[in-house]
N, C-alpha and C positions, 0 to 999 in steps of 0.2 A: 867359474864359468866367465868366459870373456863377455863383455858387453856387446850384444849383437849390432848395436849402432857403430861401434868401433870396427867391426868386421866390414861394415859397408863404407867406411869412411873414405876408402881410396877410390871408390866409384861414384862419390857425389857429384851430381850434375843435375840441372834444371830438367824436369820432364816436360816435353813440349808435344803438341799434336801437329804442329805446323811450323816450318821453319821460314822465318822472316829475317833475311840477311840485314835489313835496315835496323832491327832491334838488337843485333850484336854489337857490342861495344868496340869502337874503332881502336886500333893499336894493341889488341889483345887477342889471345887464342881462348875460345870459349868452348866448353864440352857440354853436349846435351844428351838426354835419353829421348829419342823420338818414339812416341807411343803410336803403334800401328794398330794392333788387334789384341784380343784376349784369347788365351789358349783353353783347352777343354776343362781346366780347373778354374776357369774365371780369371786367371792371373794375366797381367799385362805382358805382352811381348814388345820390348823396347829396343830399338836399334841405336847403336852409338853414332853420334854425329859430332865432328870437330870443325870449328869455324875459326879461321885465322883472318882477321879483317884489318886491312891496312889503314893507316892514318889518311891516305889518300884514296879517293875513288878510282875504280877502274873495272876491269872484266872479272867475272866469277868463274873460276875453274873448279869443277867437280871431280872428285875421285872416288871411285867405288871398288870394292873388292868383295870376294866371297858371296857372289851371287849363286854360286854352287858351294855347298858347305865343306867340300873337301879340297877346294882350291885356295890354298893358303898364303902363297908367296906375296900377294898383294897387300896383306894385312901389315907386315913390318915396313913395306915400302911407304904406306900412308903414315905409320906411326913415326918413322924416321924423318919424314919430310916435315911434320909438324914440330918435331924437335929442333930442326935445322932452320926454319924459316924465321926471319926477323920482322915482325909485324911493324916496327918503327920505320922500316925501309920498304915495306910492302905497298904496292899500289893496286888496290882491288882486294879481292877476297878469294880464299881457297877454302872449299868445303871437302871434308873427307868422311866417307862412310866406310870404315874399315871392315865391316861385316854387314852385308846386306840380308843374307838368308840365315837369320838366327837359329831357327828350328833345325835346319840341316847341318849347321855347324856343330850344334851340340850333339847331333848323332853321327857326325864324320861321314855324312852322305851327300851326294849330289843333289838329290831331289828335294822338294819341299815336303811339308807334312802329308799332303795328299798324294804323294808319289809323282808329282807333276814337276817338269823342269821349269823352274821360275823364269829362265830366260827364253821360254817359248810362249809366255802369256803376257809379255808387256804390251801395252801399258796397263793391262788389266781391266777389271770392270768394277763399277761401284757397287753393284748388286750381284757379282758373280759368285763363282764357287770359292773355296777357301784360298787357293793360290792366286786367283784373279784379284780378290778383294785386297790381299796383301800387296800385290804389285800395283794396284791402283792407288793405294794410300801412299806407298812409297814415292811413286812418280808424282803425284799431285801435292805432297807435302815437302818434298825436298829437291827431287831432281828438276822440278820446274824453275828453281832459283837459278840454275847454271847457264852460263853462256858457252861453256866448253866442257866436255866430258871425256875422261880417260877411265875406261872400264877394265879392271884387271882380272885376268882369268889365268888359269893353268891348263894342262892336259888333264884328261879324265883318268880314273883309276885304271891301271893296266897299260897305260900308255906314257910316252915321254915327248916332249916338245922342244923344239929350238925356241929362242927368244924371238918371237915374231909378232907382227902387227897385222890386223885385219882393218882395212879402211877403204873408203871410196876414194880412189887415186884421181877421179875425175872432178873432184871438189878440190879447188885450190888450197882452201884453208885446212881441210883434213889431211890433205897430201903433205902440206908443210908441217903440221903436227906429227905426222908419222916419221917424216924424215929426220926430225930433231931427236927421236927417241934412241937413236944409236942401236937399233935392233939388228939382229943377223939377217932377217928376211922380212920383206914387207909384201903382203898379198892383197892385190886389188880385189875388194870384196864389198859391193855396195850393201847398205844396211838392209837386213832382213826383217820381215814382219815378225813380231813376237819377241824380239831381243830388246835389251835395254838400249843398245846402240840405235836400233831401229826406231824405238820410241822417242828417244832423244832427237833423232834426225827429223821425225815428224813434228816435233815442237820447235824446230829452228834451232837446235842446240848442235854445234859441231862436235861430233863424237868419234872416237877411235877405240878399238879394242886392243889391249896388250895381252898377249899369251905369254905368260912369265914363268916358263919351266913346267915342273912336274907337280903332281898332286900330293896332298898329305905331307908336306915337308916345307921347310925353309931352306933355300939355296942361296947362299951368300952372293955368288957371281951375278946371277940374273936380278937379284933384289938390288944390288949396287948399280947395275946398268940401267934398270928401269928408273931408279931414283935420280941418276944422272939425266936421263931423257926428260924426266919431268922439270927439273931445273932448267934444262935448255929451254924448254917451252916457256916456262915463266920469264926467263930473261928475254926471249924473243918477242913475247907479248908486252914487254916493258913493265911487268909486274915486279920484277927484281932486277938487280944489277950484279948478278954473280958471275956473268960470263957464260959463253957457250962452249962446251967441251966437244970437240970434233971426234967422230969415231976413228977408232984404229983402222977399220975397214969399212968401206961404203957397203950398205945393205944390198942384198940381192932382191930385186924387185920382180914380182911374179905377176904375170897378167891374170893367171887364174891357178886353181889347184884343186885337187880332188884326192879322195881315198881310193886305195886298191883293196879289194875285199876278197876273202877266201871263199871259194865255191865247194869247199868240203871241209869237214872238221879233222882236227888232229893235234899233234905237238908242233907248235910253230917256232921257227926261228927266223928273225928278221935281221939280215946281215949288215947293211950300211948304217952308219951313225947318223944322227940328226945333224943338219946343216952341212951335209956332204953331197957331192953330185953323183948321179947315177946315169949311165948311158943306156940308150934303148937297146934292149935285148940281153942286158946284164942280169944275172941272178940276184934277186933281192931278198928272196925268203925260200926256205925249205919247210915242208910239211912231211911228218912221219907219224906212223901209227904208234900204238902203245907198246909194240914190240920193238920199235926202233927202225922199222923198215921204211924206206923212202916212198912216200905217196906222190908228192908232186914238187916240182920247182916253180916258183913264181918269178916272172922277168918284168923288167921295167918296159912299160909299153911306149915310152918316149924318153927323151933326154929330159932330166929335171933335177931339182934339189929336194932332199929329204926335210920336210917341215916338222914331222912327227911320226912316231911309229908305235906298233904295239910291243909291249915287253912281257905281256902274259902268254906263257908258252901254250896254255890250254885255250885253243881257239876253235869256236864252233863254226859250222857252216854259215857263211854270210858276215863272219868276224872281220874286224878291220886289220889290215896288214901294214899299210904304209901311206902316209899323206904326202902326196908328190906335188911339188910347186913347179909351174911351167913359166920359164923366163920369156 
């Protein structure tokens, strides 16, 4: 039988209850397990945290992924960034939380243990319910250390996304952060209450949300693109000297966006691909009954670009059809 200590050796890292960047050694990458709560067996739930602290002082950029447990593309983005960063030439600190929602990740689900969306209860409550306490401890033990935040997400199950960004374009700092990401689409979207981005904004942290493709998978293209965008931001802020890679095509900037919903159930086919344009009045989806008879065609209410769409053919009344961006 293998020594159980050897089985754990690849995960060795200090267990902490609060992240203090000043205690991380300069010129090194340090790994931690951040203790947040205990589960129903009384066992600790620890969140992985990676800190790259440069030899010189500078800003702190935080990266978070998997706030929803089935949104995975952000994990390798953070992993690869820390493989690439050179701390001897880094000015400032990069903090990565490759998985925020540990319980949901282990169950391959979006929601937290109590079936609550963790991105609807930020910054949580010290004496709240299960998800609120988890959110509160996360925000107050690690997020509070950031000057800037990039929160990486993907589409939900049954949907696909373009590579797009949600950002307050009226804020000059977050606007520049978004433009450096080389995304396909940028959507003006002020921070919302309950989201991690909104909680960060309330704390004076400049934050943007990256929607990096589709759920429950690793997609090389969008992983590479988002990693390039993060390197661009690091260079722009003077934290690295790697240069800025210009996009092959400028992003489409949307002043707003909204979902189009089905008003009855059936077998749904959504026709346009993500990141393509639709004209007002064009057919965007067809709905059929179980016998294959046409029930309804759905039309674009106005000109726009497809940010995301449903790919689950089984669509209930009130189900999502297409996420339309308005330029």
